[in-house]
Every structure is written in C-alpha cells, then in structure tokens.
C-alpha positions in Angstrom: -10.5 8.2 -16.7 -12.8 5.2 -16.5 -14.5 3.9 -13.4 -14.7 0.4 -12.0 -18.3 0.2 -13.1 -17.6 1.1 -16.7 -14.5 -1.2 -16.8 -16.4 -4.1 -15.4 -19.2 -3.7 -18.0 -16.7 -3.3 -20.8 -14.7 -6.4 -19.7 -17.8 -8.5 -19.3 -19.0 -7.4 -22.8 -15.6 -8.2 -24.4 -15.7 -11.7 -22.8 -19.2 -12.3 -24.2 -20.7 -12.9 -20.8 -24.1 -11.9 -19.6 -24.6 -10.6 -16.1 -26.0 -13.9 -14.9 -23.1 -15.8 -16.5 -20.5 -13.6 -14.9 -22.3 -13.8 -11.6 -22.2 -17.6 -11.7 -18.5 -17.6 -12.7 -17.5 -15.6 -9.6 -20.1 -16.8 -7.2 -22.4 -13.7 -6.7 -25.9 -12.9 -7.8 -26.9 -11.2 -11.1 -28.3 -8.3 -9.0 -24.8 -7.8 -7.5 -23.2 -7.6 -10.9 -25.9 -5.1 -11.9 -25.2 -2.9 -8.8 -21.5 -3.0 -9.6 -22.0 -2.0 -13.2 -24.4 0.8 -12.3 -22.0 2.2 -9.8 -23.8 2.3 -6.4 -21.8 -0.6 -5.1 -18.3 -2.0 -5.4 -17.0 -5.4 -4.4 -14.6 -6.0 -1.6 -10.9 -6.0 -2.3 -10.6 -9.8 -2.5 -13.4 -10.0 -5.1 -11.8 -7.2 -7.1 -8.6 -9.2 -7.2 -10.6 -12.2 -8.3 -12.2 -10.2 -11.0 -8.9 -8.9 -12.3 -7.6 -12.5 -12.4 -10.7 -13.7 -14.1 -10.4 -11.1 -16.8 -6.6 -11.3 -16.9 -6.1 -7.6 -16.4 -4.2 -5.5 -13.9 -6.2 -4.5 -10.8 -5.4 -0.8 -11.7 -7.0 -1.2 -15.1 -10.2 -2.8 -13.6 -10.4 0.1 -11.1 -10.1 2.6 -13.9 -6.8 4.0 -12.5 -4.7 3.0 -15.5 -5.5 2.5 -19.2 -3.1 -0.3 -19.9 -5.3 -3.4 -20.4 -2.4 -5.7 -21.0 -2.6 -9.0 -19.1 -1.3 -9.1 -15.5 2.1 -10.7 -15.4 2.9 -13.6 -13.0 6.4 -13.3 -11.6 8.5 -15.7 -9.6 10.1 -14.5 -6.4 13.4 -13.5 -8.0 11.7 -11.4 -10.6 9.4 -9.8 -8.0 12.4 -8.8 -6.0 13.6 -6.6 -8.9 10.3 -4.9 -9.6 10.8 -1.8 -7.6 12.0 1.1 -9.7 12.5 4.8 -9.3 8.9 5.2 -10.6 7.7 3.0 -7.7 9.6 5.2 -5.3 7.9 8.3 -6.8 4.6 6.6 -6.5 5.2 5.7 -2.8 6.3 9.3 -2.2 3.1 10.6 -3.9 0.8 8.3 -2.0 2.5 9.2 1.3 2.1 12.9 0.5 -1.6 12.4 -0.2 -2.1 10.3 3.0 -0.5 13.1 5.1 -3.3 15.4 4.0 -6.2 13.1 4.8 -8.5 13.6 7.8 -7.9 11.5 10.8 -11.0 9.3 10.2 -10.1 8.8 6.5 -6.5 8.0 7.4 -7.7 5.3 9.8 -9.8 3.7 7.0 -6.8 3.8 4.6 -4.5 2.3 7.3 -7.0 -0.5 8.0 -7.2 -1.3 4.3 -3.4 -1.4 3.9 -3.1 -3.6 7.0 -5.7 -6.0 5.6 -4.0 -6.2 2.2 -0.7 -6.9 3.9 -2.3 -9.6 6.0 -3.8 -11.3 2.9 -0.5 -11.1 0.9 1.4 -12.5 3.9 -1.1 -15.4 4.3 -0.8 -16.2 0.5 3.0 -15.9 0.6 2.8 -13.0 -1.9 4.8 -10.4 0.0 7.8 -9.1 -2.0 10.9 -10.7 -0.7 13.1 -7.6 -0.7 13.4 -5.4 2.4 13.3 -1.8 1.5 14.0 1.1 3.9 11.5 3.8 3.5 12.1 7.2 5.0 9.2 9.5 5.5 9.7 13.2 6.2 6.8 15.1 7.7 6.4 18.8 8.3 3.7 19.8 10.7 2.7 23.4 10.4 1.2 25.4 13.2 -1.4 27.5 11.3 -1.8 30.0 14.1 1.9 30.6 14.3 2.1 31.0 10.5 -0.8 33.5 10.6 0.8 35.5 13.4 4.1 35.8 11.5 2.5 37.2 8.4 
C-alpha cells in the first residue's frame, strides 16, 4: 500500500504543481513539502485534512490507507446521519480490537488524537447527528493464571 509521502508527490504531480507552488497554496515552505514527500516528516491532522480538501480526495487515500481516489463527497446532515453501515460497525470493532492491544503509552497518544479530532469536528459543527450506542466487550487475561493452568 502507498504511503502519505508517495501519495502527496503523486497528487502534486497530477495537479501540475511544483513543490514551491504547492507550498504557497497551502501556506508552508518548499522545504516542508520536500520533507513530507521524502517521508521523514508528516503534517499535523488539520493540514492533512486541508491537503485532502485541496486535492479533492478522501483523507484515507492521501494517507495511503485506501486506493479509492474518487473525490471526497460533501453530505448534508440528513445524508450524514445515514452513513453508518454494517461495514462501519465492523471497522469500529476492528479498531477497538487493535486499540486494546496497544501499550499504555501508545493508547494515551491515540486517545489524545481522537479527543482532538472530536474537539475540532465539534467546533466546526461536523459531528454526525445520530447517536449510536457502542458496546465494547473486553477480556483481560491473567497470563500467570493461564500458564499455571496449562
């Protein structure tokens, strides 16, 4: 799967922009674009959202997580309320499962990132209007107990 660095370079090339031109468009330096395209650095979340809007692609495509380069779709509140599907439920379950396996320090980083994304969407009025109940089941295993039972 592609990386953010390769997708950014690809999208910039398709748009016919040089690094300095893209830098001027989004308000950063040419050196910053170069660092992003070479891979040692990545922009903050808000800048990534701005880049996906600028190139009119889904954020997941820009990040290299999906290969669908179709334009991001703007939806009104009523359409947004119907977006959740069974596939979304499976994705939430999968993400929750992965988060449960993270170290405590990494989990704190992920939690802070989610809290910041929630705050930004709330401020912009972009939170999905539907209220969903999410139930999370956890299973904590005592490794010492398991080993002694074997």
